[in-house]
C-alpha positions as CSV (number, residue, x, y, z in Angstrom):
1,M,63.4,202.0,31.9
2,T,66.4,201.7,33.7
3,P,69.7,201.8,32.2
4,A,69.8,197.6,32.2
5,E,66.4,197.1,30.6
6,T,67.1,199.9,27.6
7,L,70.4,197.8,27.0
8,T,68.3,194.3,27.4
9,L,65.8,195.6,25.0
10,A,68.2,197.0,22.6
11,A,70.4,193.7,22.4
12,Y,67.6,191.6,22.0
13,F,66.0,193.8,18.8
14,F,69.7,194.1,17.5
15,V,70.1,190.3,17.6
16,V,66.9,189.7,16.1
17,I,67.2,191.8,13.4
18,V,70.6,190.1,12.4
19,L,69.0,187.1,12.2
20,A,66.2,187.9,10.6
21,I,68.8,189.3,8.1
22,Y,70.3,186.1,7.6
23,G,67.0,184.3,7.3
24,W,65.7,186.2,4.5
25,H,68.8,185.2,2.4
26,R,67.8,181.7,2.7
27,Y,64.5,183.5,0.3
28,Y,68.0,185.1,-1.8
29,L,68.9,181.6,-2.2
30,V,66.0,180.1,-3.2
31,Y,65.2,183.1,-5.7
32,L,68.9,182.3,-7.1
33,Y,68.3,178.9,-7.6
34,M,65.0,179.0,-9.2
35,R,65.4,181.8,-11.6
36,N,68.8,180.0,-12.7
37,R,67.8,176.4,-12.7
38,D,67.5,176.0,-16.4
39,K,71.0,176.2,-16.3
40,E,72.3,172.9,-15.3
41,P,75.9,172.3,-15.9
42,R,76.6,170.6,-19.2
43,Q,79.5,168.1,-19.8
44,G,81.8,168.5,-22.9
45,P,82.6,165.3,-25.2
46,P,84.3,162.5,-23.3
47,L,88.1,163.4,-22.6
48,D,90.4,161.8,-25.6
49,P,92.6,160.3,-24.3
50,L,91.6,159.5,-21.3
51,P,93.7,160.7,-18.5
52,V,95.5,159.2,-15.3
53,V,93.5,159.7,-12.3
54,T,94.5,159.5,-8.5
55,V,91.6,158.5,-6.4
56,Q,92.8,159.5,-3.1
57,L,91.2,157.6,0.3
58,P,92.3,159.4,3.3
59,I,91.3,157.4,6.4
60,Y,92.3,157.9,10.2
61,N,90.8,154.8,12.6
62,E,88.2,153.9,10.3
63,M,88.0,150.3,11.4
64,Y,84.4,149.4,11.0
65,V,84.3,151.1,7.2
66,A,87.9,150.7,5.3
67,D,87.8,147.7,3.8
68,R,84.2,148.7,2.7
69,L,85.5,152.2,1.2
70,I,88.7,150.4,-0.8
71,E,86.1,147.6,-1.9
72,A,83.8,150.3,-3.8
73,V,86.4,152.4,-4.8
74,C,88.3,149.4,-6.7
75,R,84.7,148.8,-8.4
76,L,85.3,152.1,-10.3
77,D,84.8,151.5,-13.9
78,Y,87.7,152.8,-15.6
79,P,90.8,151.4,-17.3
80,R,93.0,150.1,-15.1
81,E,96.0,150.7,-16.6
82,L,94.7,154.6,-16.4
83,L,93.6,154.6,-12.7
84,E,95.6,155.0,-9.2
85,I,94.2,154.4,-5.6
86,Q,96.1,155.7,-2.5
87,V,94.5,154.6,0.5
88,L,96.6,157.8,2.9
89,D,96.3,156.2,6.3
90,D,97.1,157.8,9.8
91,S,95.7,155.0,11.4
92,T,96.9,154.0,15.1
93,D,94.6,151.2,15.5
94,E,93.2,147.7,13.8
95,T,92.5,149.9,10.7
96,C,96.0,149.7,9.5
97,E,95.9,146.0,9.4
98,I,92.9,145.8,8.1
99,A,93.6,148.9,5.3
100,E,96.9,147.1,4.6
101,L,95.3,144.0,3.8
102,A,92.6,145.1,1.6
103,V,95.4,147.2,-0.5
104,R,96.9,143.7,-0.5
105,R,94.0,141.8,-1.8
106,H,93.7,144.1,-4.5
107,A,97.0,144.8,-6.1
108,A,97.3,141.3,-6.1
109,Q,93.9,141.3,-9.1
110,G,96.2,143.9,-11.3
111,I,94.8,146.8,-9.5
112,D,97.0,149.6,-8.6
113,I,96.5,150.2,-5.2
114,K,99.2,151.9,-2.9
115,Y,99.3,151.8,0.9
116,I,100.7,154.9,2.1
117,H,101.1,155.2,5.9
118,R,102.4,158.1,8.2
119,A,104.1,157.8,11.5
120,D,102.6,161.3,12.2
121,R,99.5,163.4,11.5
122,T,101.3,166.1,10.5
123,G,98.7,168.5,8.9
124,Y,96.0,165.7,9.4
125,K,93.5,165.2,6.5
126,A,95.5,168.1,4.6
127,G,98.6,166.8,4.9
128,A,97.8,163.3,4.0
129,L,96.4,164.5,1.2
130,E,99.5,166.7,0.4
131,A,102.1,163.9,0.8
132,G,99.9,161.6,-1.4
133,L,100.1,164.1,-3.8
134,Q,103.8,164.5,-3.4
135,V,103.9,161.0,-5.2
136,A,100.7,160.7,-7.4
137,R,100.7,160.0,-11.5
138,G,97.4,161.5,-11.8
139,S,96.5,164.2,-13.7
140,Y,93.1,165.1,-12.1
141,I,92.6,163.3,-8.2
142,A,89.2,162.1,-7.0
143,I,88.9,162.1,-2.8
144,F,86.6,159.9,-0.9
145,D,86.6,159.8,2.4
146,A,86.0,156.6,4.6
147,D,82.2,156.9,5.1
148,F,81.1,156.8,1.3
149,L,80.6,154.4,-1.5
150,P,81.2,155.9,-5.0
151,K,78.9,154.7,-8.0
152,F,81.2,152.6,-10.4
153,D,80.5,155.3,-12.6
154,F,81.4,158.1,-11.0
155,L,84.9,158.9,-12.5
156,H,83.3,158.9,-16.6
157,R,80.5,161.0,-15.2
158,L,82.5,163.8,-13.7
159,L,85.7,163.6,-16.3
160,P,83.7,165.5,-19.3
161,H,83.1,168.5,-17.4
162,F,86.8,169.2,-17.5
163,A,86.7,169.5,-21.1
164,D,86.5,173.0,-20.1
165,P,90.0,173.5,-19.3
166,K,89.0,176.6,-17.0
167,V,87.3,173.8,-14.5
168,G,89.4,173.1,-11.7
169,M,87.0,171.2,-9.5
170,V,83.7,169.1,-9.8
171,Q,81.8,168.4,-6.8
172,A,79.1,165.6,-6.6
173,R,76.0,165.5,-4.2
174,W,76.3,163.6,-1.2
175,G,73.7,160.6,-0.4
176,H,72.6,158.8,2.5
177,I,72.8,155.3,3.0
178,N,71.4,155.3,6.7
179,Q,68.9,158.7,6.6
180,D,65.9,156.4,7.9
181,Y,68.4,154.8,11.1
182,S,66.7,157.7,13.1
183,L,65.1,160.6,13.9
184,L,68.6,162.5,14.1
185,T,70.3,160.3,10.4
186,K,66.9,162.0,8.8
187,I,67.7,165.2,10.2
188,Q,70.7,165.4,8.8
189,S,69.8,164.3,5.4
190,I,67.3,166.8,5.5
191,L,70.1,169.8,6.6
192,L,72.5,168.1,3.7
193,D,70.3,168.2,1.1
194,G,69.4,171.8,1.6
195,H,73.4,172.4,1.5
196,F,73.9,171.0,-1.6
197,V,71.0,171.0,-3.7
198,L,70.2,174.8,-3.0
199,E,73.0,176.2,-1.6
200,H,75.7,174.6,-4.0
201,G,73.1,174.7,-6.9
202,A,72.0,178.5,-6.2
203,R,75.6,179.8,-5.9
204,N,76.8,177.4,-8.6
205,R,74.4,178.3,-11.3
206,A,74.7,182.1,-10.7
207,G,78.2,182.4,-11.0
208,H,79.1,182.7,-7.8
209,F,81.8,180.9,-5.5
210,F,81.1,177.7,-3.4
211,N,83.1,175.1,-2.1
212,F,84.4,171.3,-2.3
213,N,83.0,169.7,0.6
214,G,86.2,167.4,1.0
215,T,85.0,164.2,-0.3
216,A,82.8,163.0,-3.3
217,G,84.6,165.7,-6.3
218,M,87.5,165.7,-8.1
219,W,90.2,168.1,-8.7
220,R,92.3,169.1,-11.5
221,R,95.6,168.6,-10.1
222,E,97.2,171.8,-11.8
223,T,94.4,173.7,-10.0
224,I,95.3,172.6,-6.4
225,G,99.2,173.7,-7.3
226,D,98.0,177.2,-8.8
227,A,95.8,177.6,-5.7
228,G,98.8,176.9,-2.9
229,G,98.1,173.2,-2.2
230,W,96.7,172.2,0.7
231,Q,97.0,174.2,3.3
232,H,96.4,173.0,7.2
233,D,96.1,176.4,9.2
234,T,92.2,175.6,9.1
235,L,90.1,172.7,10.2
236,T,88.2,173.0,7.0
237,E,91.2,172.7,4.2
238,D,88.5,172.0,1.3
239,L,86.7,175.3,2.0
240,D,90.2,176.8,1.9
241,L,91.1,175.7,-0.7
242,S,88.1,176.2,-2.7
243,Y,88.3,179.9,-2.5
244,R,91.8,180.2,-3.2
245,A,91.4,178.3,-5.8
246,Q,88.1,180.5,-7.3
247,L,89.6,183.5,-6.2
248,R,92.8,182.6,-8.9
249,G,90.4,182.5,-11.5
250,W,89.3,178.5,-11.7
251,K,85.9,177.6,-12.4
252,F,83.6,174.8,-10.2
253,V,81.2,172.5,-11.1
254,F,78.3,170.8,-9.1
255,L,76.3,168.1,-10.2
256,P,73.3,167.9,-8.0
257,D,72.1,164.5,-10.1
258,V,75.6,162.6,-9.8
259,V,74.8,161.1,-6.2
260,S,78.0,159.6,-4.2
261,P,76.0,157.6,-1.3
262,A,77.6,158.2,2.5
263,E,77.2,157.3,5.9
264,V,75.8,160.3,8.5
265,P,76.4,160.0,12.0
266,V,74.2,157.8,14.3
267,E,75.2,159.5,17.2
268,M,74.3,162.7,18.9
269,N,78.0,163.7,20.2
270,A,79.9,162.0,16.8
271,F,77.5,164.8,14.8
272,K,78.0,167.9,17.3
273,S,82.1,166.7,16.7
274,Q,81.3,167.2,13.3
275,Q,79.4,170.6,13.3
276,H,81.7,171.7,15.6
277,R,84.9,171.2,13.6
278,W,82.8,172.6,10.2
279,A,81.8,175.6,11.9
280,K,85.1,175.9,13.3
281,G,86.8,175.6,10.5
282,S,84.6,178.0,8.5
283,I,85.2,181.1,11.0
284,Q,89.1,180.5,10.2
285,T,88.8,180.4,6.7
286,C,86.7,183.7,7.2
287,K,89.0,185.7,9.1
288,K,92.1,184.3,6.2
289,L,90.3,184.9,3.4
290,L,87.7,187.3,3.6
291,P,89.5,190.4,3.6
292,R,91.1,189.4,0.3
293,I,88.0,188.4,-1.2
294,L,86.6,191.8,-0.4
295,Q,89.7,193.4,-2.1
296,A,89.8,191.1,-5.0
297,D,88.6,192.4,-8.5
298,L,85.2,190.5,-8.3
299,P,81.2,191.5,-8.7
300,A,79.6,193.2,-6.1
301,S,77.2,190.2,-6.1
302,V,80.3,187.6,-5.7
303,K,81.4,189.4,-2.9
304,A,78.6,189.6,-1.1
305,E,77.3,185.8,-1.4
306,A,81.0,184.7,-0.1
307,F,80.4,187.1,2.7
308,F,77.0,185.3,3.8
309,H,78.5,182.4,3.1
310,L,81.7,182.7,5.5
311,T,80.0,184.5,7.8
312,A,77.0,182.2,8.1
313,N,78.3,180.5,11.5
314,F,78.3,183.7,14.0
315,N,74.6,183.4,13.7
316,Y,75.3,180.7,16.4
317,L,77.0,183.0,18.4
318,L,74.1,185.3,17.9
319,M,71.0,182.6,18.8
320,T,73.1,181.8,22.3
321,V,72.8,185.6,23.4
322,L,69.2,185.5,21.7
323,C,68.7,182.7,23.8
324,V,69.8,184.7,27.0
325,L,67.8,187.6,26.2
326,I,64.3,186.0,25.4
327,F,63.1,185.4,29.6
328,P,64.3,189.4,30.4
329,S,63.1,191.2,27.3
330,M,59.5,189.7,27.6
331,V,59.5,190.0,31.5
332,I,60.6,193.7,31.0
333,R,57.6,194.5,28.1
334,Y,55.1,193.0,29.8
335,E,55.3,194.5,32.8
336,M,55.6,197.8,31.6
337,G,52.5,197.2,29.5
338,W,54.5,197.0,26.2
339,Y,53.1,193.5,24.8
340,E,52.3,195.6,21.9
341,M,55.9,195.3,21.0
342,L,55.6,191.8,20.6
343,L,53.9,192.9,16.7
344,I,57.6,193.5,16.0
345,D,60.0,190.7,16.9
346,V,57.2,187.8,16.3
347,P,57.0,188.7,12.9
348,L,60.8,189.0,12.8
349,F,60.8,185.5,14.1
350,F,58.3,184.3,12.3
351,A,59.8,185.6,8.8
352,A,63.2,183.9,10.0
353,T,61.6,180.7,11.0
354,M,59.2,180.6,7.4
355,S,62.2,181.4,5.5
356,F,64.0,178.0,7.3
357,C,61.0,175.9,6.3
358,N,60.8,177.4,3.1
359,F,64.6,176.8,2.4
360,Y,64.4,173.0,3.1
361,M,60.6,172.9,1.6
362,V,61.8,173.5,-1.7
363,C,65.2,171.6,-1.7
364,Q,63.2,168.4,-0.5
365,R,60.6,169.1,-3.2
366,E,63.5,169.3,-6.1
367,I,65.0,165.8,-4.9
368,H,62.0,163.9,-3.4
369,T,58.8,162.7,-4.8
370,D,57.5,162.1,-1.0
371,W,58.3,165.5,-0.4
372,V,55.2,166.1,1.5
373,T,55.7,163.6,3.7
374,R,59.0,164.7,4.7
375,L,57.5,167.9,6.1
376,R,56.8,166.5,9.5
377,Y,60.0,166.7,10.4
378,M,60.3,170.4,10.3
379,P,59.6,170.9,13.9
380,F,62.4,168.7,15.0
381,L,64.9,170.2,12.3
382,I,64.2,173.7,13.5
383,S,64.5,172.3,17.2
384,I,67.9,170.5,16.8
385,G,69.3,173.6,14.9
386,I,68.5,175.8,17.9
387,G,69.7,172.7,20.1
388,L,73.5,173.2,18.4
389,C,73.9,176.8,19.2
390,V,76.1,176.3,22.3
391,N,78.2,173.4,20.0
392,N,79.0,175.9,17.2
393,S,79.2,179.2,19.7
394,K,81.9,177.5,21.2
395,A,83.3,176.6,17.8
396,V,83.3,180.3,16.6
397,L,84.9,181.3,20.1
398,E,88.0,179.2,19.2
399,A,87.9,180.5,16.0
400,L,87.8,184.0,16.8
401,F,90.7,183.8,20.0
402,D,92.8,181.2,17.9
403,K,92.5,178.4,19.9
404,K,94.5,175.6,18.2
405,S,92.7,172.2,18.0
406,E,93.1,169.0,15.7
407,F,91.4,167.8,13.5
408,T,89.0,165.4,14.9
409,R,87.5,163.0,12.4
410,T,84.0,161.5,13.1
411,P,83.1,157.9,13.8
412,K,81.7,155.5,11.4
413,Y,80.3,152.9,12.3
414,H,79.1,150.7,9.1
415,I,75.7,151.4,9.7
416,E,73.9,150.3,6.7
417,S,69.8,149.3,7.7
418,D,68.0,149.6,10.7
419,T,69.2,146.3,12.0
420,D,72.3,147.8,12.8
421,E,73.8,148.6,16.1
422,W,76.6,150.5,17.5
423,V,76.2,150.6,20.8
424,S,79.4,148.1,21.8
425,K,81.4,149.6,19.0
426,R,84.8,151.5,19.6
427,Y,85.4,155.3,18.7
428,R,82.8,156.6,20.9
429,Q,82.5,160.5,21.7
430,S,83.0,161.7,25.4
431,V,80.6,163.6,26.9
432,T,81.8,167.0,28.3
433,I,79.8,169.5,30.6
434,Q,78.6,171.1,26.9
435,P,75.0,168.7,27.4
436,L,74.9,170.2,30.7
437,I,74.8,173.6,29.6
438,E,71.9,172.4,26.9
439,L,69.8,170.8,29.3
440,G,70.3,174.1,31.8
441,L,68.9,176.3,28.8
442,G,66.4,173.5,28.2
443,F,64.8,174.0,31.7
444,Y,65.3,177.5,31.3
445,F,63.3,177.7,28.1
446,T,60.5,175.5,30.1
447,A,59.9,178.4,32.5
448,T,59.9,180.7,30.2
449,V,57.1,178.5,28.8
450,F,55.0,178.4,32.2
451,Y,55.6,182.2,32.5
452,A,54.1,182.9,28.9
453,L,50.9,180.9,29.3
454,A,50.6,182.4,33.0
455,N,50.8,185.9,31.7
456,G,48.8,184.7,28.4
457,I,51.5,186.0,26.1
458,Y,50.3,182.9,23.6
459,G,52.3,184.0,20.5
460,T,55.6,183.8,21.4
461,L,54.6,179.7,22.3
462,P,55.7,178.1,19.2
463,F,59.1,179.7,19.5
464,L,59.4,179.0,23.0
465,V,58.5,175.3,22.6
466,L,61.1,175.2,19.5
467,F,63.7,176.6,22.2
468,Q,63.0,174.0,24.6
469,I,62.9,171.0,22.7
470,G,66.0,171.7,20.7
471,F,68.0,172.1,23.9
472,L,66.3,169.5,25.8
473,Y,66.8,166.9,23.0
474,T,70.3,167.6,22.3
475,G,71.6,167.4,25.7
476,L,69.4,164.7,27.0
477,L,70.5,162.7,23.7
478,S,74.3,163.5,24.6
479,I,74.1,162.3,27.9
480,V,71.9,159.2,27.2
481,Q,74.0,158.1,24.2
482,Q,77.1,158.1,26.1
483,F,76.0,156.1,29.1
484,S,73.3,154.1,28.1
485,G,73.1,151.2,26.1
486,D,68.8,151.2,25.6
487,G,68.5,151.0,21.6
488,V,65.6,152.0,21.5
489,V,66.5,155.5,23.6
490,L,69.7,155.9,20.7
491,K,67.1,155.3,17.7
492,T,64.2,157.7,18.6
493,Q,61.7,157.7,15.8
494,V,59.2,159.7,14.3
495,P,56.2,157.6,13.9
496,D,54.9,157.3,10.6
497,S,51.0,158.8,11.6
498,Q,52.8,161.9,12.7
């Protein structure tokens, strides 16, 4: 082999092995969850007397859902004299009038609801939460983003867990108002279910750190101050504060049975924007806090799980490198008669893929009676996960090189049923050069598929097709949804017969 060929194969196998290790970690999370599934959180007695609770609603240009959110929160079952609602509005459009009118309407009914508008977005969401906290009268702080619809008994179900004075935060599980709207929304719902049910469930019940998700949760106000308050040097202020609080010794509780419905993005570009923010923020938090975590007086298992959690998004960077290396490594081995080496990387690919499928299969089985029918989404789930690697690799690189960017909120369009449309609404995300790169990779893998077919390398075909579909779907849908009003194309469905 030439030095270039040797380097190509060495880099290829290094990337595959690292990805396989993270894939096997999913098996470990499932193991933790199953081993500790009997350790469900137990709530204490109702707090007596009931405390004053402040509900914070941070919004920014949410003209389609602001009124719906305020209406839902004002229906919370809690004594009016003990409930304060803060609408923290940084909007610069019609949302201001809509939100302020809703506040006045409910205030006239005797509800303690306040409209707080900032002239600038200093600190973005973290800044808005901190500004509201300065004038809040509650000793417990519940937070809901604009796309959420909390159920009326939300506060009563979370508060008893604070009977333990060491509990600093309680997180509910996200539900999905519009999960059946399209293939994209269905896949997002499954991805989020896995994050909450298995990741949060496993980590919390095993005594490891997990994070507040920015919404649908409640904080003990003392915990926020003790951990250093809301800080805006990362795009995931929730993840940052969560780890700082747990490093201070506060306990967190995850309640899988308390579900707070929310609207998932219906637009591919909005979904990508959300994923970009989460990926970039997690790496920023990793850089900020992982050294402190590894040096802290914590059990080795807690440190190890925090490491896997905070570094997981580096996998997208590795996936992008892998995408480039798959074809040349295949050609090198085939032309040199090293077809047998596929016996090494195909099992590694298989292990990583099966760990992914097993992870989400177990999750769906835990919370849905029709989980078997949901398995048909697994190939699409894997493909879209692959298709996001360009988008999220960009986020990782921006975090590594300290490129500053604003907190870009995810547009919501008040989509609740299959008949709702969003095409003519505002807040559309703009398309950049990125979808063209994704399409280019899709065609690249199309050529790789033809090469494998022509040379009888059939064992690689299932994986190559997943890569091909992932990049073509994410790239094409981004462009189509930006420039087309065709509702049929925009709402790609999986037929029930599949």
